C-alpha positions as CSV (number, residue, x, y, z in Angstrom):
1,X,0.4,0.6,0.3
2,X,1.0,3.1,-0.8
3,X,1.2,6.0,2.0
4,X,0.5,9.6,1.5
5,X,3.6,11.6,2.5
6,X,4.1,12.7,5.8
7,X,1.4,9.9,6.7
8,X,2.7,7.1,9.8
9,X,1.4,3.3,9.3
10,X,-1.2,2.3,11.8
11,X,1.5,0.3,14.2
12,X,3.0,4.0,14.4
13,X,2.4,5.3,17.2
14,X,2.5,9.2,15.5
15,X,-0.2,8.9,13.1
16,X,-0.7,12.7,12.9
17,X,1.3,14.1,10.0
18,X,3.6,16.6,10.3
19,X,3.3,20.1,9.3
20,X,6.6,19.4,6.5
21,X,5.1,15.9,4.6
22,X,8.4,14.6,3.6
23,X,10.3,15.7,7.1
24,X,12.7,12.4,8.1
25,X,12.8,11.7,4.4
26,X,15.6,14.3,3.8
27,X,19.1,13.0,3.4
28,X,21.2,13.8,7.1
29,X,23.2,16.7,6.0
30,X,19.4,18.7,5.2
31,X,19.9,19.3,9.4
32,X,22.5,20.8,9.7
33,X,22.1,23.4,6.3
34,X,22.1,27.1,8.6
35,X,20.2,30.2,7.8
36,X,22.3,33.1,7.4
37,X,21.8,35.8,10.3
38,X,23.4,38.6,7.1
39,X,19.5,36.6,5.5
40,X,16.8,36.9,7.9
41,X,18.1,40.4,8.2
42,X,17.1,41.5,4.9
43,X,13.0,41.8,5.4
44,X,13.5,44.3,8.2
45,X,16.1,46.1,6.3
46,X,14.9,46.6,2.7
47,X,11.5,49.2,4.7
48,X,13.2,52.7,3.6
49,X,12.4,53.7,7.1
50,X,15.6,51.1,8.1
51,X,18.4,52.7,7.7
52,X,20.5,49.2,7.2
53,X,24.3,49.0,8.2
54,X,23.5,45.2,7.8
55,X,24.0,43.4,4.3
56,X,27.3,44.1,2.0
57,X,25.6,45.3,-0.5
58,X,28.2,46.7,-3.8
59,X,26.2,50.2,-4.6
60,X,25.9,49.6,-8.2
61,X,24.8,52.8,-8.8
62,X,28.3,53.6,-9.0
63,X,28.7,52.2,-12.7
64,X,27.5,53.8,-15.6
65,X,24.7,52.3,-16.5
66,X,23.9,53.4,-19.8
67,X,27.7,52.0,-20.7
68,X,27.0,49.0,-19.7
69,X,23.1,48.6,-21.7
70,X,24.8,49.4,-24.3
71,X,28.4,46.7,-24.4
72,X,25.3,43.9,-23.1
73,X,22.9,45.4,-26.3
74,X,26.5,44.7,-28.9
75,X,27.2,41.5,-27.0
76,X,24.0,39.8,-28.1
77,X,23.6,41.0,-31.2
78,X,27.4,40.6,-32.2
79,X,27.7,37.1,-30.3
80,X,24.5,35.9,-29.4
81,X,24.5,32.9,-31.0
82,X,27.6,32.1,-28.1
83,X,26.3,33.5,-25.3
84,X,22.8,32.5,-25.6
85,X,24.3,29.0,-26.4
86,X,25.9,26.4,-23.4
87,X,29.1,26.3,-22.7
88,X,32.3,24.9,-20.9
89,X,31.7,24.3,-16.4
90,X,35.4,25.0,-16.4
91,X,34.4,29.3,-18.2
92,X,34.6,30.9,-21.1
93,X,39.1,30.9,-21.7
94,X,38.7,34.5,-23.0
95,X,37.1,35.8,-19.7
96,X,39.6,33.1,-17.9
97,X,41.8,34.8,-19.7
98,X,40.9,37.9,-18.1
99,X,41.5,36.6,-14.5
100,X,44.7,35.6,-15.0
101,X,44.9,39.9,-16.3
102,X,43.6,40.3,-13.1
103,X,45.0,38.3,-10.1
104,X,48.8,39.1,-11.4
105,X,47.2,43.6,-10.9
106,X,48.1,41.4,-7.3
107,X,50.8,40.3,-8.1
108,X,49.5,36.5,-8.4
109,X,51.1,34.4,-12.3
110,X,48.3,32.2,-13.3
111,X,47.9,30.8,-15.9
112,X,44.5,30.3,-17.6
113,X,44.7,26.1,-17.7
114,X,43.5,26.7,-14.2
115,X,41.5,29.3,-13.5
116,X,37.4,27.5,-12.7
117,X,34.6,30.1,-13.7
118,X,32.0,30.1,-10.9
119,X,28.8,32.0,-9.9
120,X,30.7,34.0,-8.0
121,X,33.1,33.0,-5.2
122,X,30.2,31.2,-2.7
123,X,29.6,28.7,-5.3
124,X,33.5,27.8,-6.1
125,X,33.6,27.9,-2.5
126,X,31.1,25.1,-2.1
127,X,32.4,23.5,-5.1
128,X,36.2,23.4,-3.1
129,X,33.8,22.0,0.1
130,X,32.2,19.6,-1.7
131,X,35.6,17.6,-3.3
132,X,37.6,18.1,-0.3
133,X,35.8,17.3,3.0
134,X,34.0,14.0,4.3
135,X,31.0,14.1,7.4
136,X,33.0,15.0,10.8
137,X,35.9,16.9,8.7
138,X,36.9,20.2,10.7
139,X,37.3,23.0,8.8
140,X,40.4,25.5,11.1
141,X,38.9,29.4,10.1
142,X,39.5,33.3,11.6
143,X,37.2,34.2,14.7
144,X,35.0,35.3,13.2
145,X,34.9,33.9,9.9
146,X,32.2,35.0,6.9
147,X,29.1,34.1,8.1
148,X,28.2,32.1,4.6
149,X,31.3,30.0,4.8
150,X,30.0,28.6,8.3
151,X,26.8,27.4,6.4
152,X,28.9,26.2,3.5
153,X,31.2,24.2,5.5
154,X,28.0,23.2,7.5
155,X,26.1,22.0,4.9
156,X,28.6,19.2,4.3
157,X,29.0,18.3,8.3
158,X,32.3,19.2,8.8
159,X,33.0,20.5,12.0
160,X,34.6,24.3,12.2
161,X,37.7,24.9,14.3
162,X,38.3,29.0,14.8
163,X,41.3,31.1,15.2
164,X,41.7,34.0,17.3
165,X,42.2,37.2,15.1
166,X,44.1,41.4,16.1
167,X,44.4,44.1,14.4
168,X,47.2,42.2,12.8
169,X,44.9,39.1,12.1
170,X,45.3,35.8,12.2
171,X,47.2,34.4,14.8
172,X,50.4,32.4,13.3
173,X,51.4,30.3,16.6
174,X,47.3,29.9,18.0
175,X,47.2,28.7,14.3
176,X,50.1,25.9,14.9
177,X,48.8,25.7,18.3
178,X,45.2,25.1,16.7
179,X,46.5,22.7,14.1
180,X,48.9,20.2,16.6
181,X,45.5,20.4,19.6
182,X,43.3,18.6,16.5
183,X,45.8,16.2,15.3
184,X,46.5,15.7,18.9
185,X,42.8,14.3,19.2
186,X,42.8,12.4,16.0
187,X,41.1,15.3,14.0
188,X,43.6,17.5,11.9
189,X,42.1,20.1,10.0
190,X,41.2,19.2,5.9
191,X,41.3,23.3,5.4
192,X,42.1,26.7,6.5
193,X,39.9,29.4,5.4
194,X,40.9,33.0,6.1
195,X,39.8,36.4,4.1
196,X,43.2,37.8,5.1
197,X,42.9,40.9,3.4
198,X,40.3,43.1,4.3
199,X,38.5,40.7,6.3
200,X,34.7,39.9,7.0
201,X,32.9,40.6,9.5
202,X,36.6,42.4,11.3
203,X,37.4,44.6,8.9
204,X,41.3,44.0,9.1
205,X,44.4,42.7,6.8
206,X,46.7,39.8,7.8
207,X,49.7,42.2,8.0
208,X,53.3,41.5,5.9
209,X,54.8,39.7,9.1
210,X,52.4,37.2,8.8
211,X,51.4,36.1,5.9
212,X,54.5,33.9,5.0
213,X,54.5,33.2,8.4
214,X,50.8,31.3,8.2
215,X,51.5,30.2,4.5
216,X,55.2,28.4,6.6
217,X,52.5,27.0,9.4
218,X,49.9,25.7,7.1
219,X,52.9,24.0,5.2
220,X,54.4,22.1,8.2
221,X,51.0,21.3,8.7
222,X,50.0,19.5,5.3
223,X,46.7,21.4,5.9
224,X,45.7,23.7,2.2
225,X,45.3,26.8,2.7
226,X,41.7,28.4,1.0
227,X,41.8,32.1,0.4
228,X,38.3,33.9,-0.1
229,X,39.6,37.8,-1.3
230,X,36.8,39.7,-2.5
231,X,37.3,42.7,-1.8
232,X,41.4,43.3,-2.7
233,X,41.4,45.5,-5.1
234,X,39.1,48.0,-2.9
235,X,42.2,49.5,-0.3
236,X,41.7,52.7,0.5
237,X,45.5,54.5,-0.2
238,X,48.7,52.9,-1.9
239,X,48.7,49.9,-4.0
240,X,46.7,46.7,-3.0
241,X,47.9,43.8,-1.1
242,X,50.0,41.1,-2.0
243,X,47.7,37.4,-1.5
244,X,48.7,35.1,-0.2
245,X,48.4,32.5,-3.6
246,X,51.3,34.9,-4.6
247,X,53.7,33.5,-2.4
248,X,52.6,31.0,-1.9
249,X,54.0,27.1,-4.1
250,X,51.3,26.4,-7.1
251,X,50.0,22.6,-5.1
252,X,49.6,25.2,-1.8
253,X,46.6,27.7,-1.9
254,X,43.2,27.6,-3.5
255,X,42.6,31.5,-4.3
256,X,38.7,32.7,-4.6
257,X,37.9,35.9,-6.6
258,X,35.4,37.9,-7.7
259,X,34.1,40.1,-9.6
260,X,31.0,40.5,-7.6
261,X,32.8,44.1,-5.2
262,X,34.1,45.0,-8.0
263,X,32.2,45.1,-11.3
264,X,28.3,43.7,-10.1
265,X,27.2,41.0,-7.9
266,X,24.3,40.2,-9.9
267,X,26.3,38.6,-12.8
268,X,26.6,36.2,-10.1
269,X,30.5,36.1,-11.3
270,X,33.5,34.2,-9.9
271,X,36.8,32.4,-9.5
272,X,39.1,29.7,-8.4
273,X,42.6,29.6,-9.1
274,X,43.6,25.8,-7.7
275,X,46.3,23.8,-8.5
276,X,46.2,21.4,-11.9
277,X,44.4,18.0,-10.1
278,X,42.2,20.4,-8.4
279,X,40.9,22.0,-10.8
280,X,40.0,19.3,-12.0
281,X,37.9,17.7,-9.3
282,X,36.8,21.6,-9.4
283,X,34.8,21.5,-13.4
284,X,33.5,17.6,-12.5
285,X,32.2,19.5,-9.8
286,X,30.7,22.1,-11.6
287,X,29.5,20.1,-14.1
288,X,27.3,17.9,-11.6
289,X,25.3,20.8,-10.2
290,X,24.8,23.4,-12.4
291,X,26.6,21.4,-16.0
292,X,27.9,24.8,-16.9
293,X,27.8,28.7,-15.8
294,X,26.4,31.1,-18.0
295,X,28.8,32.2,-20.9
296,X,26.2,35.7,-21.4
297,X,27.4,36.5,-18.0
298,X,30.8,35.5,-18.8
299,X,31.5,37.3,-21.7
300,X,29.6,40.2,-20.4
301,X,32.5,40.8,-17.7
302,X,35.2,39.6,-20.1
303,X,34.3,42.2,-22.8
304,X,34.2,44.6,-20.1
305,X,36.8,44.0,-18.9
306,X,38.0,44.4,-22.1
307,X,36.5,47.5,-24.0
308,X,35.8,49.6,-20.4
309,X,38.5,51.5,-18.1
310,X,38.1,49.3,-15.9
311,X,41.3,51.2,-13.7
312,X,38.8,54.1,-13.2
313,X,36.1,52.4,-12.1
314,X,37.2,50.8,-9.7
315,X,39.6,54.3,-8.1
316,X,35.7,55.3,-8.6
317,X,34.3,52.5,-5.6
318,X,37.7,53.1,-4.1
319,X,37.3,56.9,-3.1
320,X,34.0,56.0,-2.5
321,X,33.4,53.3,-0.3
322,X,36.3,55.3,1.4
323,X,33.9,58.2,2.1
324,X,31.0,56.1,3.2
325,X,34.1,54.5,5.9
326,X,34.4,57.8,7.3
327,X,31.2,59.2,8.4
328,X,31.1,56.0,9.5
329,X,33.5,56.7,12.3
330,X,33.4,60.1,12.1
331,X,29.8,58.6,13.6
332,X,31.1,56.0,15.6
333,X,32.5,58.6,17.2
334,X,31.0,60.8,17.9
335,X,27.5,59.2,19.0
336,X,29.1,56.0,20.3
337,X,28.3,55.2,24.3
338,X,32.4,54.7,26.9
339,X,33.4,51.3,26.1
340,X,32.8,50.6,22.8
341,X,35.0,49.7,20.4
342,X,36.0,48.8,16.6
343,X,38.0,48.9,13.9
344,X,39.6,50.8,11.6
345,X,39.4,49.3,8.3
346,X,41.9,50.2,5.4
347,X,39.7,48.5,2.3
348,X,36.4,46.4,1.8
349,X,32.7,47.7,3.0
350,X,33.0,46.5,7.3
351,X,33.7,48.5,11.3
352,X,33.5,44.5,13.5
353,X,32.6,46.3,16.5
354,X,32.7,45.7,20.2
355,X,30.2,46.7,23.2
356,X,30.3,47.9,26.0
357,X,30.6,45.6,29.2
358,X,27.8,43.1,30.1
359,X,25.5,43.9,26.4
360,X,23.9,41.8,23.9
361,X,24.1,42.0,20.0
362,X,21.5,39.2,20.3
363,X,19.5,40.5,22.4
364,X,19.2,43.7,21.4
365,X,18.7,43.8,18.0
366,X,14.8,44.3,18.2
367,X,14.7,47.2,20.1
368,X,17.8,48.1,17.3
369,X,15.0,47.9,14.6
370,X,12.6,49.5,16.8
371,X,15.0,52.5,16.0
372,X,15.4,51.9,12.2
373,X,18.6,50.6,12.4
374,X,20.1,47.0,11.9
375,X,23.4,45.5,11.4
376,X,24.2,42.3,12.2
377,X,25.0,40.1,15.0
378,X,28.5,38.9,16.2
379,X,26.8,35.7,16.5
380,X,26.0,34.7,12.7
381,X,30.3,34.7,12.4
382,X,30.6,32.5,15.3
383,X,30.0,27.9,14.6
384,X,30.5,27.7,18.3
385,X,28.2,30.5,19.4
386,X,30.3,32.6,20.6
387,X,29.9,36.9,19.3
388,X,27.3,38.3,21.5
389,X,29.5,41.6,22.1
390,X,30.4,41.8,18.2
391,X,28.1,43.2,16.1
392,X,28.9,43.7,12.6
393,X,28.3,47.5,10.8
394,X,28.1,47.7,7.1
395,X,29.5,51.1,5.2
396,X,28.9,50.3,1.5
397,X,25.2,50.9,0.7
398,X,24.2,53.4,2.2
399,X,24.8,57.5,2.0
400,X,27.1,58.8,4.4
401,X,24.1,61.1,6.0
402,X,22.4,58.0,6.0
403,X,25.4,56.0,8.1
404,X,26.0,59.0,10.0
405,X,21.8,59.1,11.1
406,X,22.1,55.2,11.7
407,X,25.2,55.3,13.8
408,X,23.2,58.2,15.8
409,X,20.4,55.5,16.1
410,X,22.7,53.0,17.0
411,X,24.3,55.2,19.5
412,X,21.3,56.2,21.3
413,X,19.9,51.9,21.4
414,X,23.6,51.5,22.9
415,X,23.5,54.0,25.8
416,X,19.4,52.4,26.8
417,X,20.4,49.4,27.0
418,X,24.2,51.3,29.1
419,X,21.5,52.4,31.0
420,X,19.0,49.1,31.7
421,X,22.2,47.7,32.2
422,X,23.1,49.8,35.4
423,X,19.9,50.5,36.8
424,X,19.3,46.2,36.9
425,X,22.3,44.7,36.7
426,X,22.3,42.9,33.9
427,X,24.9,40.7,32.8
428,X,26.4,39.9,29.4
429,X,28.7,36.9,28.5
430,X,32.3,37.9,27.6
431,X,32.9,35.9,24.7
432,X,36.0,36.0,22.4
433,X,37.0,40.4,22.1
434,X,38.0,39.8,18.2
435,X,39.9,42.3,16.9
436,X,39.2,46.3,17.2
437,X,41.6,49.0,17.0
438,X,43.7,50.8,20.2
439,X,40.9,53.4,19.7
440,X,38.4,55.1,17.9
441,X,40.8,57.9,16.5
442,X,40.2,58.1,12.8
443,X,43.9,56.3,11.1
């Protein structure tokens, strides 16, 4: 007899259907898929009366949209038969050549054959996890770390072990200790995932003097480095910071890049630069997931890189984000109560703030949204539930006057929380405080 989905057999102690008719049919790994705290805020943060300091959305309005529109129309007219057809799972060859030229700006020497084009760098992260991680494997990350990396590793039933950072990024000695401890516990690290430049969420950058030490620690431990670098070309002053991959052997680092922050996230074009054997497996994994990436969006990015003054556009982005970073730092200095600290990023999109003692960013969020300001609580960036003393503030999307108003509202909420703490003796967990600047001064 065929039973209706979700209905137990007559001899089952539970005969009623569940709210989900397929409950009990899912793969075990589905239980480990977790919702992003950033995505959960979108419904509130998108309301026009709310100043959102939550999502890290690039400001695409700074692009010359009429030029991009004309370029795309001409592309379809001239290359539509190719752009609208199936393509290679590895990606359009001409774009892979252009990607190598982009990476050369940061000091990476690469071959197009070792590039795999993906649907944003997020898919590249997922593909690496798919080909490397078995249930129960351990990935070491910075603390805090990129929220969707945590959910990606959880989806493949891997465990995340955090390593502390300070104002100069991950601490090499702590990384070495973590590798030794995990090996002694019988669960050696499979990958070290890092966002070393303008880190999401902390905004800090791994110091130049530490980069070779981190590579050496991973080399000695036999751990593959997974370097995620979506913000590297968005340094506000000076030349780009050399990625880890620029100074590593070809087989030591899988490097992830993206055009979401430097061109347009809606095109969903990113890439992985991988050792040849790893590249082959990533291509197979991509074929099983999507058959091929979109040739249309790849050719749009390639034509943009080849025909438009995109270096000048990068300068526009840098100046715009620097202005917004400075607006946030000024507002934090003016409006945040004593005892609040924060990082001072040299690029990227984010400031990581630490609240005064006894305050809980997650518990405070409903009151903040009632005051029409949104942020991301620090708990989303730790796999172990830490981070309640912290919050991530994004300055990339709102204009400077809205940033200032949002921080003013946030400062009022924090002041009210302090008053409640002092009146009722509320105390909060003082978990790992994370990286912070020695003071709230502008750099």
